[in-house]
C-alpha positions in Angstrom: -38.9 6.3 -53.7 -38.0 8.4 -56.7 -39.8 11.4 -55.2 -37.8 11.3 -52.0 -34.3 10.9 -53.7 -32.1 13.0 -55.9 -30.0 11.7 -58.8 -27.0 13.9 -59.6 -25.6 12.8 -62.9 -23.4 9.7 -62.4 -23.6 10.1 -58.5 -25.6 7.7 -56.5 -29.2 8.5 -55.4 -29.3 10.4 -52.1 -32.5 10.1 -50.0 -33.9 13.6 -49.5 -35.4 12.8 -46.1 -32.0 11.8 -44.7 -30.4 15.0 -45.9 -33.2 17.1 -44.6 -33.0 15.5 -41.2 -29.2 16.2 -41.1 -29.9 19.8 -42.1 -32.6 20.2 -39.3 -30.2 18.8 -36.8 -27.4 21.2 -37.8 -29.7 24.2 -37.6 -31.1 23.0 -34.3 -27.6 22.6 -32.9 -26.5 26.0 -34.2 -29.6 27.5 -32.5 -28.8 25.8 -29.2 -25.2 26.9 -29.3 -26.3 30.5 -30.0 -28.8 30.5 -27.1 -26.3 28.9 -24.6 -23.5 31.3 -25.6 -25.9 34.3 -25.4 -27.6 33.9 -22.1 -27.5 32.2 -18.7 -29.7 29.2 -19.5 -27.4 26.4 -18.4 -30.2 23.8 -18.8 -29.8 24.1 -22.6 -26.2 22.9 -22.4 -27.8 19.4 -22.3 -28.9 18.7 -25.9 -31.7 16.4 -24.8 -33.3 19.1 -22.6 -33.0 21.5 -25.5 -34.6 19.0 -27.9 -37.5 18.5 -25.5 -38.1 22.2 -25.0 -37.8 22.9 -28.7 -40.3 20.1 -29.5 -42.7 21.5 -26.9 -42.5 25.0 -28.2 -42.7 23.8 -31.8 -45.9 22.0 -31.0 -47.3 25.0 -29.3 -46.4 27.3 -32.2 -48.1 25.0 -34.6 -51.4 25.5 -32.8 -53.6 27.0 -35.5 -56.5 28.1 -33.3 -57.8 27.9 -29.7 -60.2 25.0 -30.3 -58.0 22.4 -28.5 -57.0 24.6 -25.6 -58.5 24.6 -22.2 -57.3 28.0 -20.9 -59.4 30.1 -23.3 -62.4 28.2 -22.1 -61.5 28.9 -18.5 -61.0 32.6 -19.2 -64.6 33.0 -20.3 -66.1 34.3 -23.4 -63.7 35.7 -26.0 -65.1 39.1 -25.5 -63.7 39.2 -22.0 -60.1 38.4 -22.9 -59.6 38.8 -26.7 -58.5 42.2 -28.0 -61.2 44.2 -29.8 -60.1 46.0 -32.9 -63.3 47.4 -34.2 -64.6 50.8 -33.4 -68.1 51.5 -32.1 -69.7 54.9 -32.4 -72.0 55.4 -29.4 -73.2 58.5 -27.7 -75.0 59.6 -24.6 -76.3 62.7 -26.4 -79.7 63.2 -27.8 -80.4 62.2 -31.3 -79.5 65.5 -33.2 -76.1 66.2 -31.5 -75.3 62.5 -31.5 -75.7 62.2 -35.2 -73.4 65.3 -35.7 -70.7 63.8 -33.5 -71.0 60.4 -35.2 -70.6 62.2 -38.6 -67.5 64.0 -37.5 -66.0 60.8 -36.1 -66.7 58.7 -39.2 -65.9 61.3 -41.9 -63.2 63.4 -40.4 -61.5 61.7 -37.4 -61.4 58.1 -38.7 -59.7 58.8 -42.0 -57.1 60.8 -40.1 -56.4 57.9 -37.8 -56.8 55.0 -40.2 -53.0 54.4 -40.4 -52.9 54.1 -36.6 -55.8 51.6 -36.6 -54.2 49.4 -39.3 -50.9 49.5 -37.5 -52.5 48.5 -34.3 -54.6 45.7 -36.0 -51.4 44.1 -37.2 -50.0 44.2 -33.8 -53.2 42.9 -32.2 -53.0 39.9 -34.6 -49.4 39.2 -33.7 -50.4 39.4 -30.0 -53.4 37.1 -30.5 -51.1 34.5 -32.1 -48.5 34.9 -29.3 -51.3 34.4 -26.7 -52.3 31.2 -28.4 -48.8 29.9 -28.3 -48.4 30.8 -24.7 -51.8 29.2 -23.9 -50.6 26.0 -25.5 -47.4 26.1 -23.6 -49.1 26.6 -20.3 -51.5 23.8 -21.1 -48.7 21.4 -21.9 -46.9 22.3 -18.7 -50.1 21.8 -16.7 -50.5 18.4 -18.3 -47.0 17.4 -17.5 -47.4 18.6 -13.9 -50.6 16.7 -13.5 -48.9 13.5 -14.8 -45.9 14.0 -12.6 -48.1 14.5 -9.5 -50.0 11.4 -10.4 -46.8 9.4 -10.7 -45.5 10.8 -7.4 -48.7 9.9 -5.6 -48.6 6.4 -7.1 -44.9 5.9 -6.1 -45.2 7.5 -2.7 -45.6 5.3 0.4 -49.3 4.7 1.3 -48.9 6.1 4.8 -48.2 9.6 3.5 -51.4 11.6 3.0 -51.3 14.2 0.2 -53.8 16.9 -0.5 -55.1 17.7 -3.9 -52.2 19.9 -4.8 -49.9 17.0 -4.3 -48.0 18.4 -1.2 -47.5 16.2 1.7 -49.7 16.8 4.8 -48.0 16.3 8.2 -49.9 14.8 11.0 -50.8 17.2 13.8 -48.2 17.2 16.6 -49.3 16.2 20.0 -48.2 18.2 23.0 
């Protein structure tokens, strides 16, 4: 318990985890107040809703890679949806002129544009990370929607027919 407490001279020992929890709560409350006062998101006036949304986004932001996400698998191979940051030197010309153009591109143009490439690469990496967070959020929302639809089907009366999307199907009207 010594590692999780602080002794301050003659003062009693204070558990660090308790103080850290209080600090996190204060920071979270300040964030909620700033968001509520700065925009028209009235749902965040309820601290419980804010806590749930914050926990969901925190879990999504802590996703380290796309290994546990379904959406990247559904989008196809990463070459189809992931940004490509490497340059390829290809040409439709014959061998001699193609080699000359490739030389000019590699040794003259590329050094001139290196700064733009590095700037873009940093932005691409930020965008890749943002995409992973959004994929995780969408997946979590899809899971919650599926669970809610399952619960609605389970709680709905047996006479009501529902299709796969969970919407009620009305019987055909007779003339």
